[in-house]
C-alpha positions in Angstrom: 47.4 154.8 107.1 48.0 158.1 105.3 46.7 160.5 107.9 50.3 161.3 109.0 51.0 162.9 105.6 48.2 165.4 106.1 49.6 168.9 105.5 53.0 167.6 104.3 54.5 168.8 101.1 54.8 166.4 98.2 58.5 166.0 98.8 57.8 165.2 102.5 55.0 162.8 101.6 57.3 160.9 99.2 60.0 160.8 101.9 57.5 159.5 104.4 56.4 156.7 102.0 60.0 155.8 101.5 60.9 155.8 105.2 57.8 153.7 106.0 58.7 151.3 103.2 55.3 151.6 101.7 55.6 150.3 98.1 52.0 149.9 97.2 48.4 150.6 98.3 45.3 149.2 96.5 45.7 150.2 92.8 48.9 152.2 93.3 52.6 151.1 93.2 54.8 153.8 94.6 58.2 155.0 93.2 58.0 153.9 89.6 61.1 154.1 87.5 61.6 157.2 85.3 63.6 154.9 83.0 60.7 152.5 82.6 58.4 155.5 81.7 60.9 156.6 79.1 61.2 153.1 77.6 57.4 152.9 77.5 57.3 156.3 75.8 59.8 155.2 73.1 57.4 152.4 72.1 54.6 154.9 71.4 56.5 157.9 70.2 56.3 156.8 66.5 52.5 157.0 66.8 52.6 160.8 67.2 51.8 161.0 70.9 54.0 162.8 73.4 57.6 162.9 72.4 60.6 162.2 74.6 61.4 165.9 74.6 57.9 166.8 75.7 58.2 164.2 78.5 61.5 165.7 79.6 59.9 169.1 79.9 56.9 167.6 81.8 59.3 165.9 84.2 61.0 169.2 85.0 57.8 170.2 86.7 56.4 166.8 87.8 57.8 163.8 89.5 56.6 160.2 88.9 55.3 159.2 92.4 53.2 156.2 91.6 52.0 153.9 88.8 48.6 152.3 88.7 48.1 148.5 88.3 46.8 149.4 84.8 50.1 151.0 83.9 49.1 154.7 84.1 51.5 157.1 86.0 50.7 159.6 88.7 53.0 162.6 88.2 53.1 165.0 91.1 54.2 168.5 92.0 53.2 170.6 95.0 49.9 171.9 93.5 48.4 169.0 91.6 48.6 165.4 90.5 48.5 164.3 86.8 47.2 160.9 85.7 49.4 160.3 82.8 47.9 157.5 80.7 49.8 154.5 79.4 48.7 155.5 75.9 50.7 158.7 76.4 48.0 160.6 74.6 48.1 164.2 75.7 44.3 164.6 75.4 43.9 161.7 77.9 45.9 163.3 80.7 43.7 163.8 83.8 44.2 166.2 86.7 43.6 166.2 90.5 43.7 169.8 91.6 45.3 169.4 95.0 48.3 167.8 96.7 49.5 164.2 96.5 49.0 163.9 100.3 45.4 165.1 99.9 44.8 162.5 97.2 46.2 159.7 99.2 44.1 160.6 102.3 40.9 160.9 100.2 41.7 157.7 98.3 42.2 155.7 101.5 38.8 156.7 102.8 36.8 155.4 99.9 36.2 152.2 98.0 36.3 154.1 94.7 38.9 153.6 92.0 41.8 156.0 91.9 40.5 157.2 88.5 37.4 158.6 90.2 39.4 161.5 91.7 40.7 162.8 88.3 39.1 165.0 85.7 39.9 166.6 82.4 41.4 170.1 82.7 38.9 172.8 82.1 40.0 175.6 79.8 
């Protein structure tokens, strides 16, 4: 299903998903609401996790492309995909070091969970 997005930019991949009216695939629900993410963040901000200001800065570089059925968000840019946890804990953010289209193609070809593609950022 996702082979047509091979070599497309992230913006083009999102446009393709929208044009094909693909709203979900396995564990992923595409085009989550930024507002819903912000509301969710408000509920956890008092616990000292990421602040609304930090989220706004993050969303200047990343776009929420999908949400998992567990409530975690996939934030994308042209170079990588972040798995932003529903806990909003910065130390739990995971990374996929390639494009969103690459992730979709690889995910479609396996029976593994979407989480298996992500790892902690190495410093």
